[in-house]
C-alpha positions in Angstrom: 0.0 0.0 0.0 1.0 3.6 -0.3 1.3 4.0 3.5 3.6 1.0 3.7 5.9 2.3 0.9 6.0 5.8 2.4 7.0 4.4 5.9 9.7 2.1 4.4 11.1 5.1 2.4 11.2 7.4 5.4 8.5 9.7 4.1 6.4 9.3 7.2 7.7 8.4 10.7 4.8 6.8 12.5 2.2 4.3 11.5 0.1 1.6 13.1 -0.1 -2.0 11.8 -3.7 -1.4 10.8 -2.3 0.8 8.0 1.0 -1.0 7.4 1.0 -4.2 5.4 2.7 -6.5 7.9 1.9 -9.7 6.0 3.7 -8.6 2.8 6.4 -6.2 4.1 8.9 -6.0 6.9 9.9 -2.7 8.6 13.5 -1.8 9.0 15.5 -3.2 11.9 15.7 0.3 13.4 11.9 0.6 13.6 10.6 1.0 17.1 7.6 -1.2 17.7 5.2 -0.4 20.7 2.4 -2.9 21.4 -0.9 -1.6 22.8 -4.3 -3.2 23.3 -7.1 -3.0 20.7 -10.8 -3.5 20.7 -10.6 -6.3 18.2 -12.4 -9.3 19.8 -11.7 -12.7 18.4 -14.2 -15.5 19.0 -15.6 -18.8 17.8 -19.3 -18.4 16.9 -21.3 -21.6 17.5 -24.6 -22.3 15.6 -27.3 -22.6 18.3 -29.9 -23.7 15.7 -28.3 -27.0 14.7 -25.9 -29.7 15.8 -24.2 -30.1 19.1 -24.1 -26.4 20.0 -27.9 -26.2 20.5 -26.9 -27.4 24.0 -25.8 -24.8 26.4 -23.8 -27.4 28.4 -21.8 -28.4 25.4 -21.0 -24.7 24.6 -19.8 -24.2 28.2 -17.8 -27.5 28.1 -16.1 -26.5 24.9 -15.2 -23.1 26.3 -13.7 -24.7 29.4 -11.6 -27.0 27.3 -9.8 -24.1 25.5 -6.5 -22.9 26.8 -6.5 -19.3 25.7 -3.1 -18.6 27.1 -1.7 -21.1 24.6 -3.6 -19.3 21.8 -2.1 -16.0 22.8 1.4 -17.5 22.9 1.4 -19.7 19.8 -1.1 -18.0 17.4 -0.6 -14.3 18.2 3.1 -14.4 19.4 2.0 -12.9 22.7 0.4 -9.9 21.0 -3.1 -10.5 22.4 -5.0 -10.8 25.7 -7.1 -13.7 26.9 -10.8 -13.0 26.8 -13.8 -15.2 27.0 -16.5 -12.6 27.8 -16.0 -9.4 25.7 -15.4 -7.2 28.7 -12.0 -5.7 27.7 -9.1 -6.6 30.0 -8.0 -3.0 30.0 -11.4 -1.6 31.1 -11.2 0.4 34.2 -13.1 0.1 37.5 -15.0 -3.1 36.6 -15.5 -5.9 39.1 -14.0 -9.2 38.0 -16.6 -11.9 37.8 -16.1 -15.0 40.0 -17.4 -17.1 37.1 -14.6 -16.1 34.6 -14.2 -19.1 32.4 -10.7 -20.4 32.6 -9.0 -23.5 31.2 -10.5 -26.4 33.1 -10.2 -29.7 31.1 -11.4 -31.9 34.0 -14.4 -29.6 34.5 -15.2 -29.8 30.8 -15.0 -33.6 30.9 -17.3 -33.7 33.9 -19.9 -31.5 32.1 -19.9 -33.8 29.1 -20.1 -37.0 31.1 -23.1 -35.6 32.9 -24.6 -35.0 29.5 -24.4 -38.7 28.8 -21.2 -38.9 26.8 -18.7 -41.7 27.3 -15.2 -42.3 25.9 -14.7 -44.7 23.1 -11.5 -46.4 24.0 -10.5 -47.0 20.4 -10.9 -43.5 19.0 -10.4 -41.6 22.3 -13.5 -39.6 21.3 -16.7 -39.0 23.3 -19.8 -40.7 22.0 -23.4 -40.0 23.0 -26.2 -42.3 23.9 -27.0 -42.6 20.2 -23.5 -43.9 19.5 -22.5 -40.8 17.5 -19.2 -39.2 18.3 -19.0 -35.7 19.6 -17.7 -33.7 16.6 -18.2 -30.5 14.7 -17.0 -28.6 11.6 -15.1 -25.4 12.1 -15.1 -22.8 9.3 -12.1 -20.6 8.9 -11.0 -18.0 6.3 -8.1 -19.6 4.5 -6.6 -16.1 3.9 -6.3 -15.4 7.6 -3.1 -17.0 8.9 -3.7 -16.2 12.6 -7.2 -17.8 12.6 -5.9 -20.9 10.7 -3.3 -21.4 13.5 -6.0 -20.8 16.1 -8.2 -23.4 14.4 -5.4 -26.0 14.4 -4.6 -25.4 18.0 -8.3 -25.5 19.0 -8.6 -28.9 17.3 -5.7 -30.2 19.3 -7.0 -28.8 22.6 -10.6 -30.1 22.0 -9.3 -33.6 21.0 -7.8 -33.8 24.5 -11.4 -33.4 25.8 -12.6 -36.1 23.4 -14.1 -33.7 20.9 -13.4 -34.0 17.2 -12.9 -30.8 15.2 -12.9 -30.9 11.4 -11.4 -27.7 10.1 -12.8 -26.4 6.8 -10.7 -23.7 5.2 -12.6 -21.6 2.7 -11.8 -18.6 0.5 -13.2 -15.4 2.1 -16.3 -15.1 -0.2 -17.3 -18.7 0.3 -16.6 -18.4 4.1 -19.0 -15.4 4.2 -21.7 -17.2 2.1 -21.6 -20.3 4.4 -22.1 -18.1 7.5 -24.9 -16.0 5.9 -26.7 -19.2 4.9 -26.4 -20.7 8.4 -24.6 -23.7 6.8 -22.1 -24.3 9.5 -21.5 -25.7 13.0 -19.0 -23.1 14.1 -16.7 -20.5 12.6 -13.8 -18.3 13.7 -14.6 -14.6 13.5 -13.9 -11.3 15.0 -15.2 -7.8 15.4 -13.9 -4.4 16.3 -16.1 -3.3 19.2 -17.1 0.3 19.4 -16.5 0.7 23.1 -15.8 -1.5 26.1 -19.5 -1.7 27.2 -21.5 -2.0 24.0 -22.0 -5.6 22.7 -25.5 -5.4 21.3 -24.5 -5.9 17.7 -22.8 -9.2 18.6 -25.0 -10.6 21.4 -28.5 -9.1 21.1 -31.2 -11.2 19.5 -31.6 -8.7 16.7 -27.9 -7.8 16.6 -26.3 -7.2 13.2 -23.6 -9.8 13.9 -25.9 -12.4 15.6 -26.0 -14.9 12.7 -25.6 -17.9 15.1 -29.1 -17.8 16.6 -28.2 -16.9 20.2 -30.0 -14.7 22.6 -32.3 -14.7 25.7 -34.3 -12.3 27.8 -31.6 -12.4 30.4 -29.0 -11.3 27.9 -31.2 -8.5 26.6 -31.6 -7.2 30.1 -27.9 -7.5 30.9 -27.0 -5.7 27.7 -29.5 -2.9 28.3 -28.3 -2.4 31.9 -24.7 -2.2 30.8 -25.4 0.4 28.1 -27.4 2.6 30.4 -25.3 2.3 33.6 -23.5 5.5 34.6 -19.9 5.2 35.8 -18.8 3.9 39.2 -20.4 1.2 41.2 -23.5 0.8 39.0 -21.3 0.2 35.9 -19.2 -2.3 37.8 -22.3 -4.1 39.0 -23.8 -4.1 35.5 -20.6 -5.5 34.0 -20.4 -8.2 36.7 -24.0 -9.3 35.9 -23.3 -9.2 32.2 -20.3 -11.5 32.5 -22.3 -14.0 34.6 -25.0 -14.1 32.0 -22.5 -14.4 29.2 -20.5 -17.2 30.8 -23.7 -19.1 31.8 -25.2 -19.0 28.3 -21.9 -18.8 26.3 -23.5 -17.3 23.2 -20.1 -17.2 21.5 -16.9 -18.7 22.7 -14.6 -15.7 23.2 -10.9 -16.2 22.7 -8.7 -13.1 22.8 -8.5 -9.4 22.3 -5.8 -8.7 19.7 -3.1 -6.2 20.3 -1.9 -3.6 17.8 1.4 -2.1 17.1 2.6 1.5 16.7 5.7 1.6 14.5 8.0 4.7 14.6 11.2 5.5 12.8 14.4 6.3 14.7 13.6 10.0 14.0 10.8 9.9 16.6 12.0 10.6 20.2 10.1 10.6 23.5 7.9 8.3 25.5 5.2 6.6 23.4 1.9 5.9 25.3 -0.6 4.4 22.8 -3.9 3.2 24.3 -7.1 1.5 23.1 -8.4 3.5 20.2 -5.7 6.2 20.7 -2.3 5.1 19.2 -1.0 8.7 19.0 -2.4 9.7 22.4 0.6 11.8 23.6 2.0 12.8 20.2 2.3 16.4 21.5 5.2 15.1 23.7 7.1 13.5 20.9 10.0 15.2 19.2 
């Protein structure tokens, strides 16, 4: 792109990786890279209208069987933050839910056993009372390297819980068509959230990004309370309640918040302090 070329030639001295083509170009060794959190929320959407994910218990078990710290390390090279519920880890003055979903393989197995699944000793996969193995197909855009790595790691992690994941890589247009038609079990996706407390597009019954069939009266109330709460204790209480509803219903399986990079040339001096949605926050102090 023009921005990438201009930065590489020294015509501009500061750029973020949203504008710089990091996949096809490498900045100079003298480039200073400062990592900062973004509002890009990555998740696995599960189709509530068909297959195994119509079960809230299975959605919760799958979430518990995912080691998000390994995804951060191996798929994003550390440039991300673990996140199941979409409350941003950098959000200020919010109570941390006691129900935060963490990696718990034994807990996931217990939930699945209580659902009637048993281990087939030959395949090491779980099978239901009907004799069918617990499996699902996971769609991923073949042009997104990070999500392909994530899909492959998810398949390994869920196999350890006795769940078979069949990855289906599709060109972007075919990937979008499959999602729009509802012809999927699950897919890896992401969205840039507008602010740390507004998730209606993704989680509301009528949300523009709710193509997976989730939603409940409890979630609608939690979303409304979070959007309308003023700052302080009432906002913290609303966020706490929202997280509890989210983790109980597991409408989508949250994975991480991606980080972004501010790249500056050696001409830029001074302390860089990029923050969420404000990479050039203290530019007036640069020289």
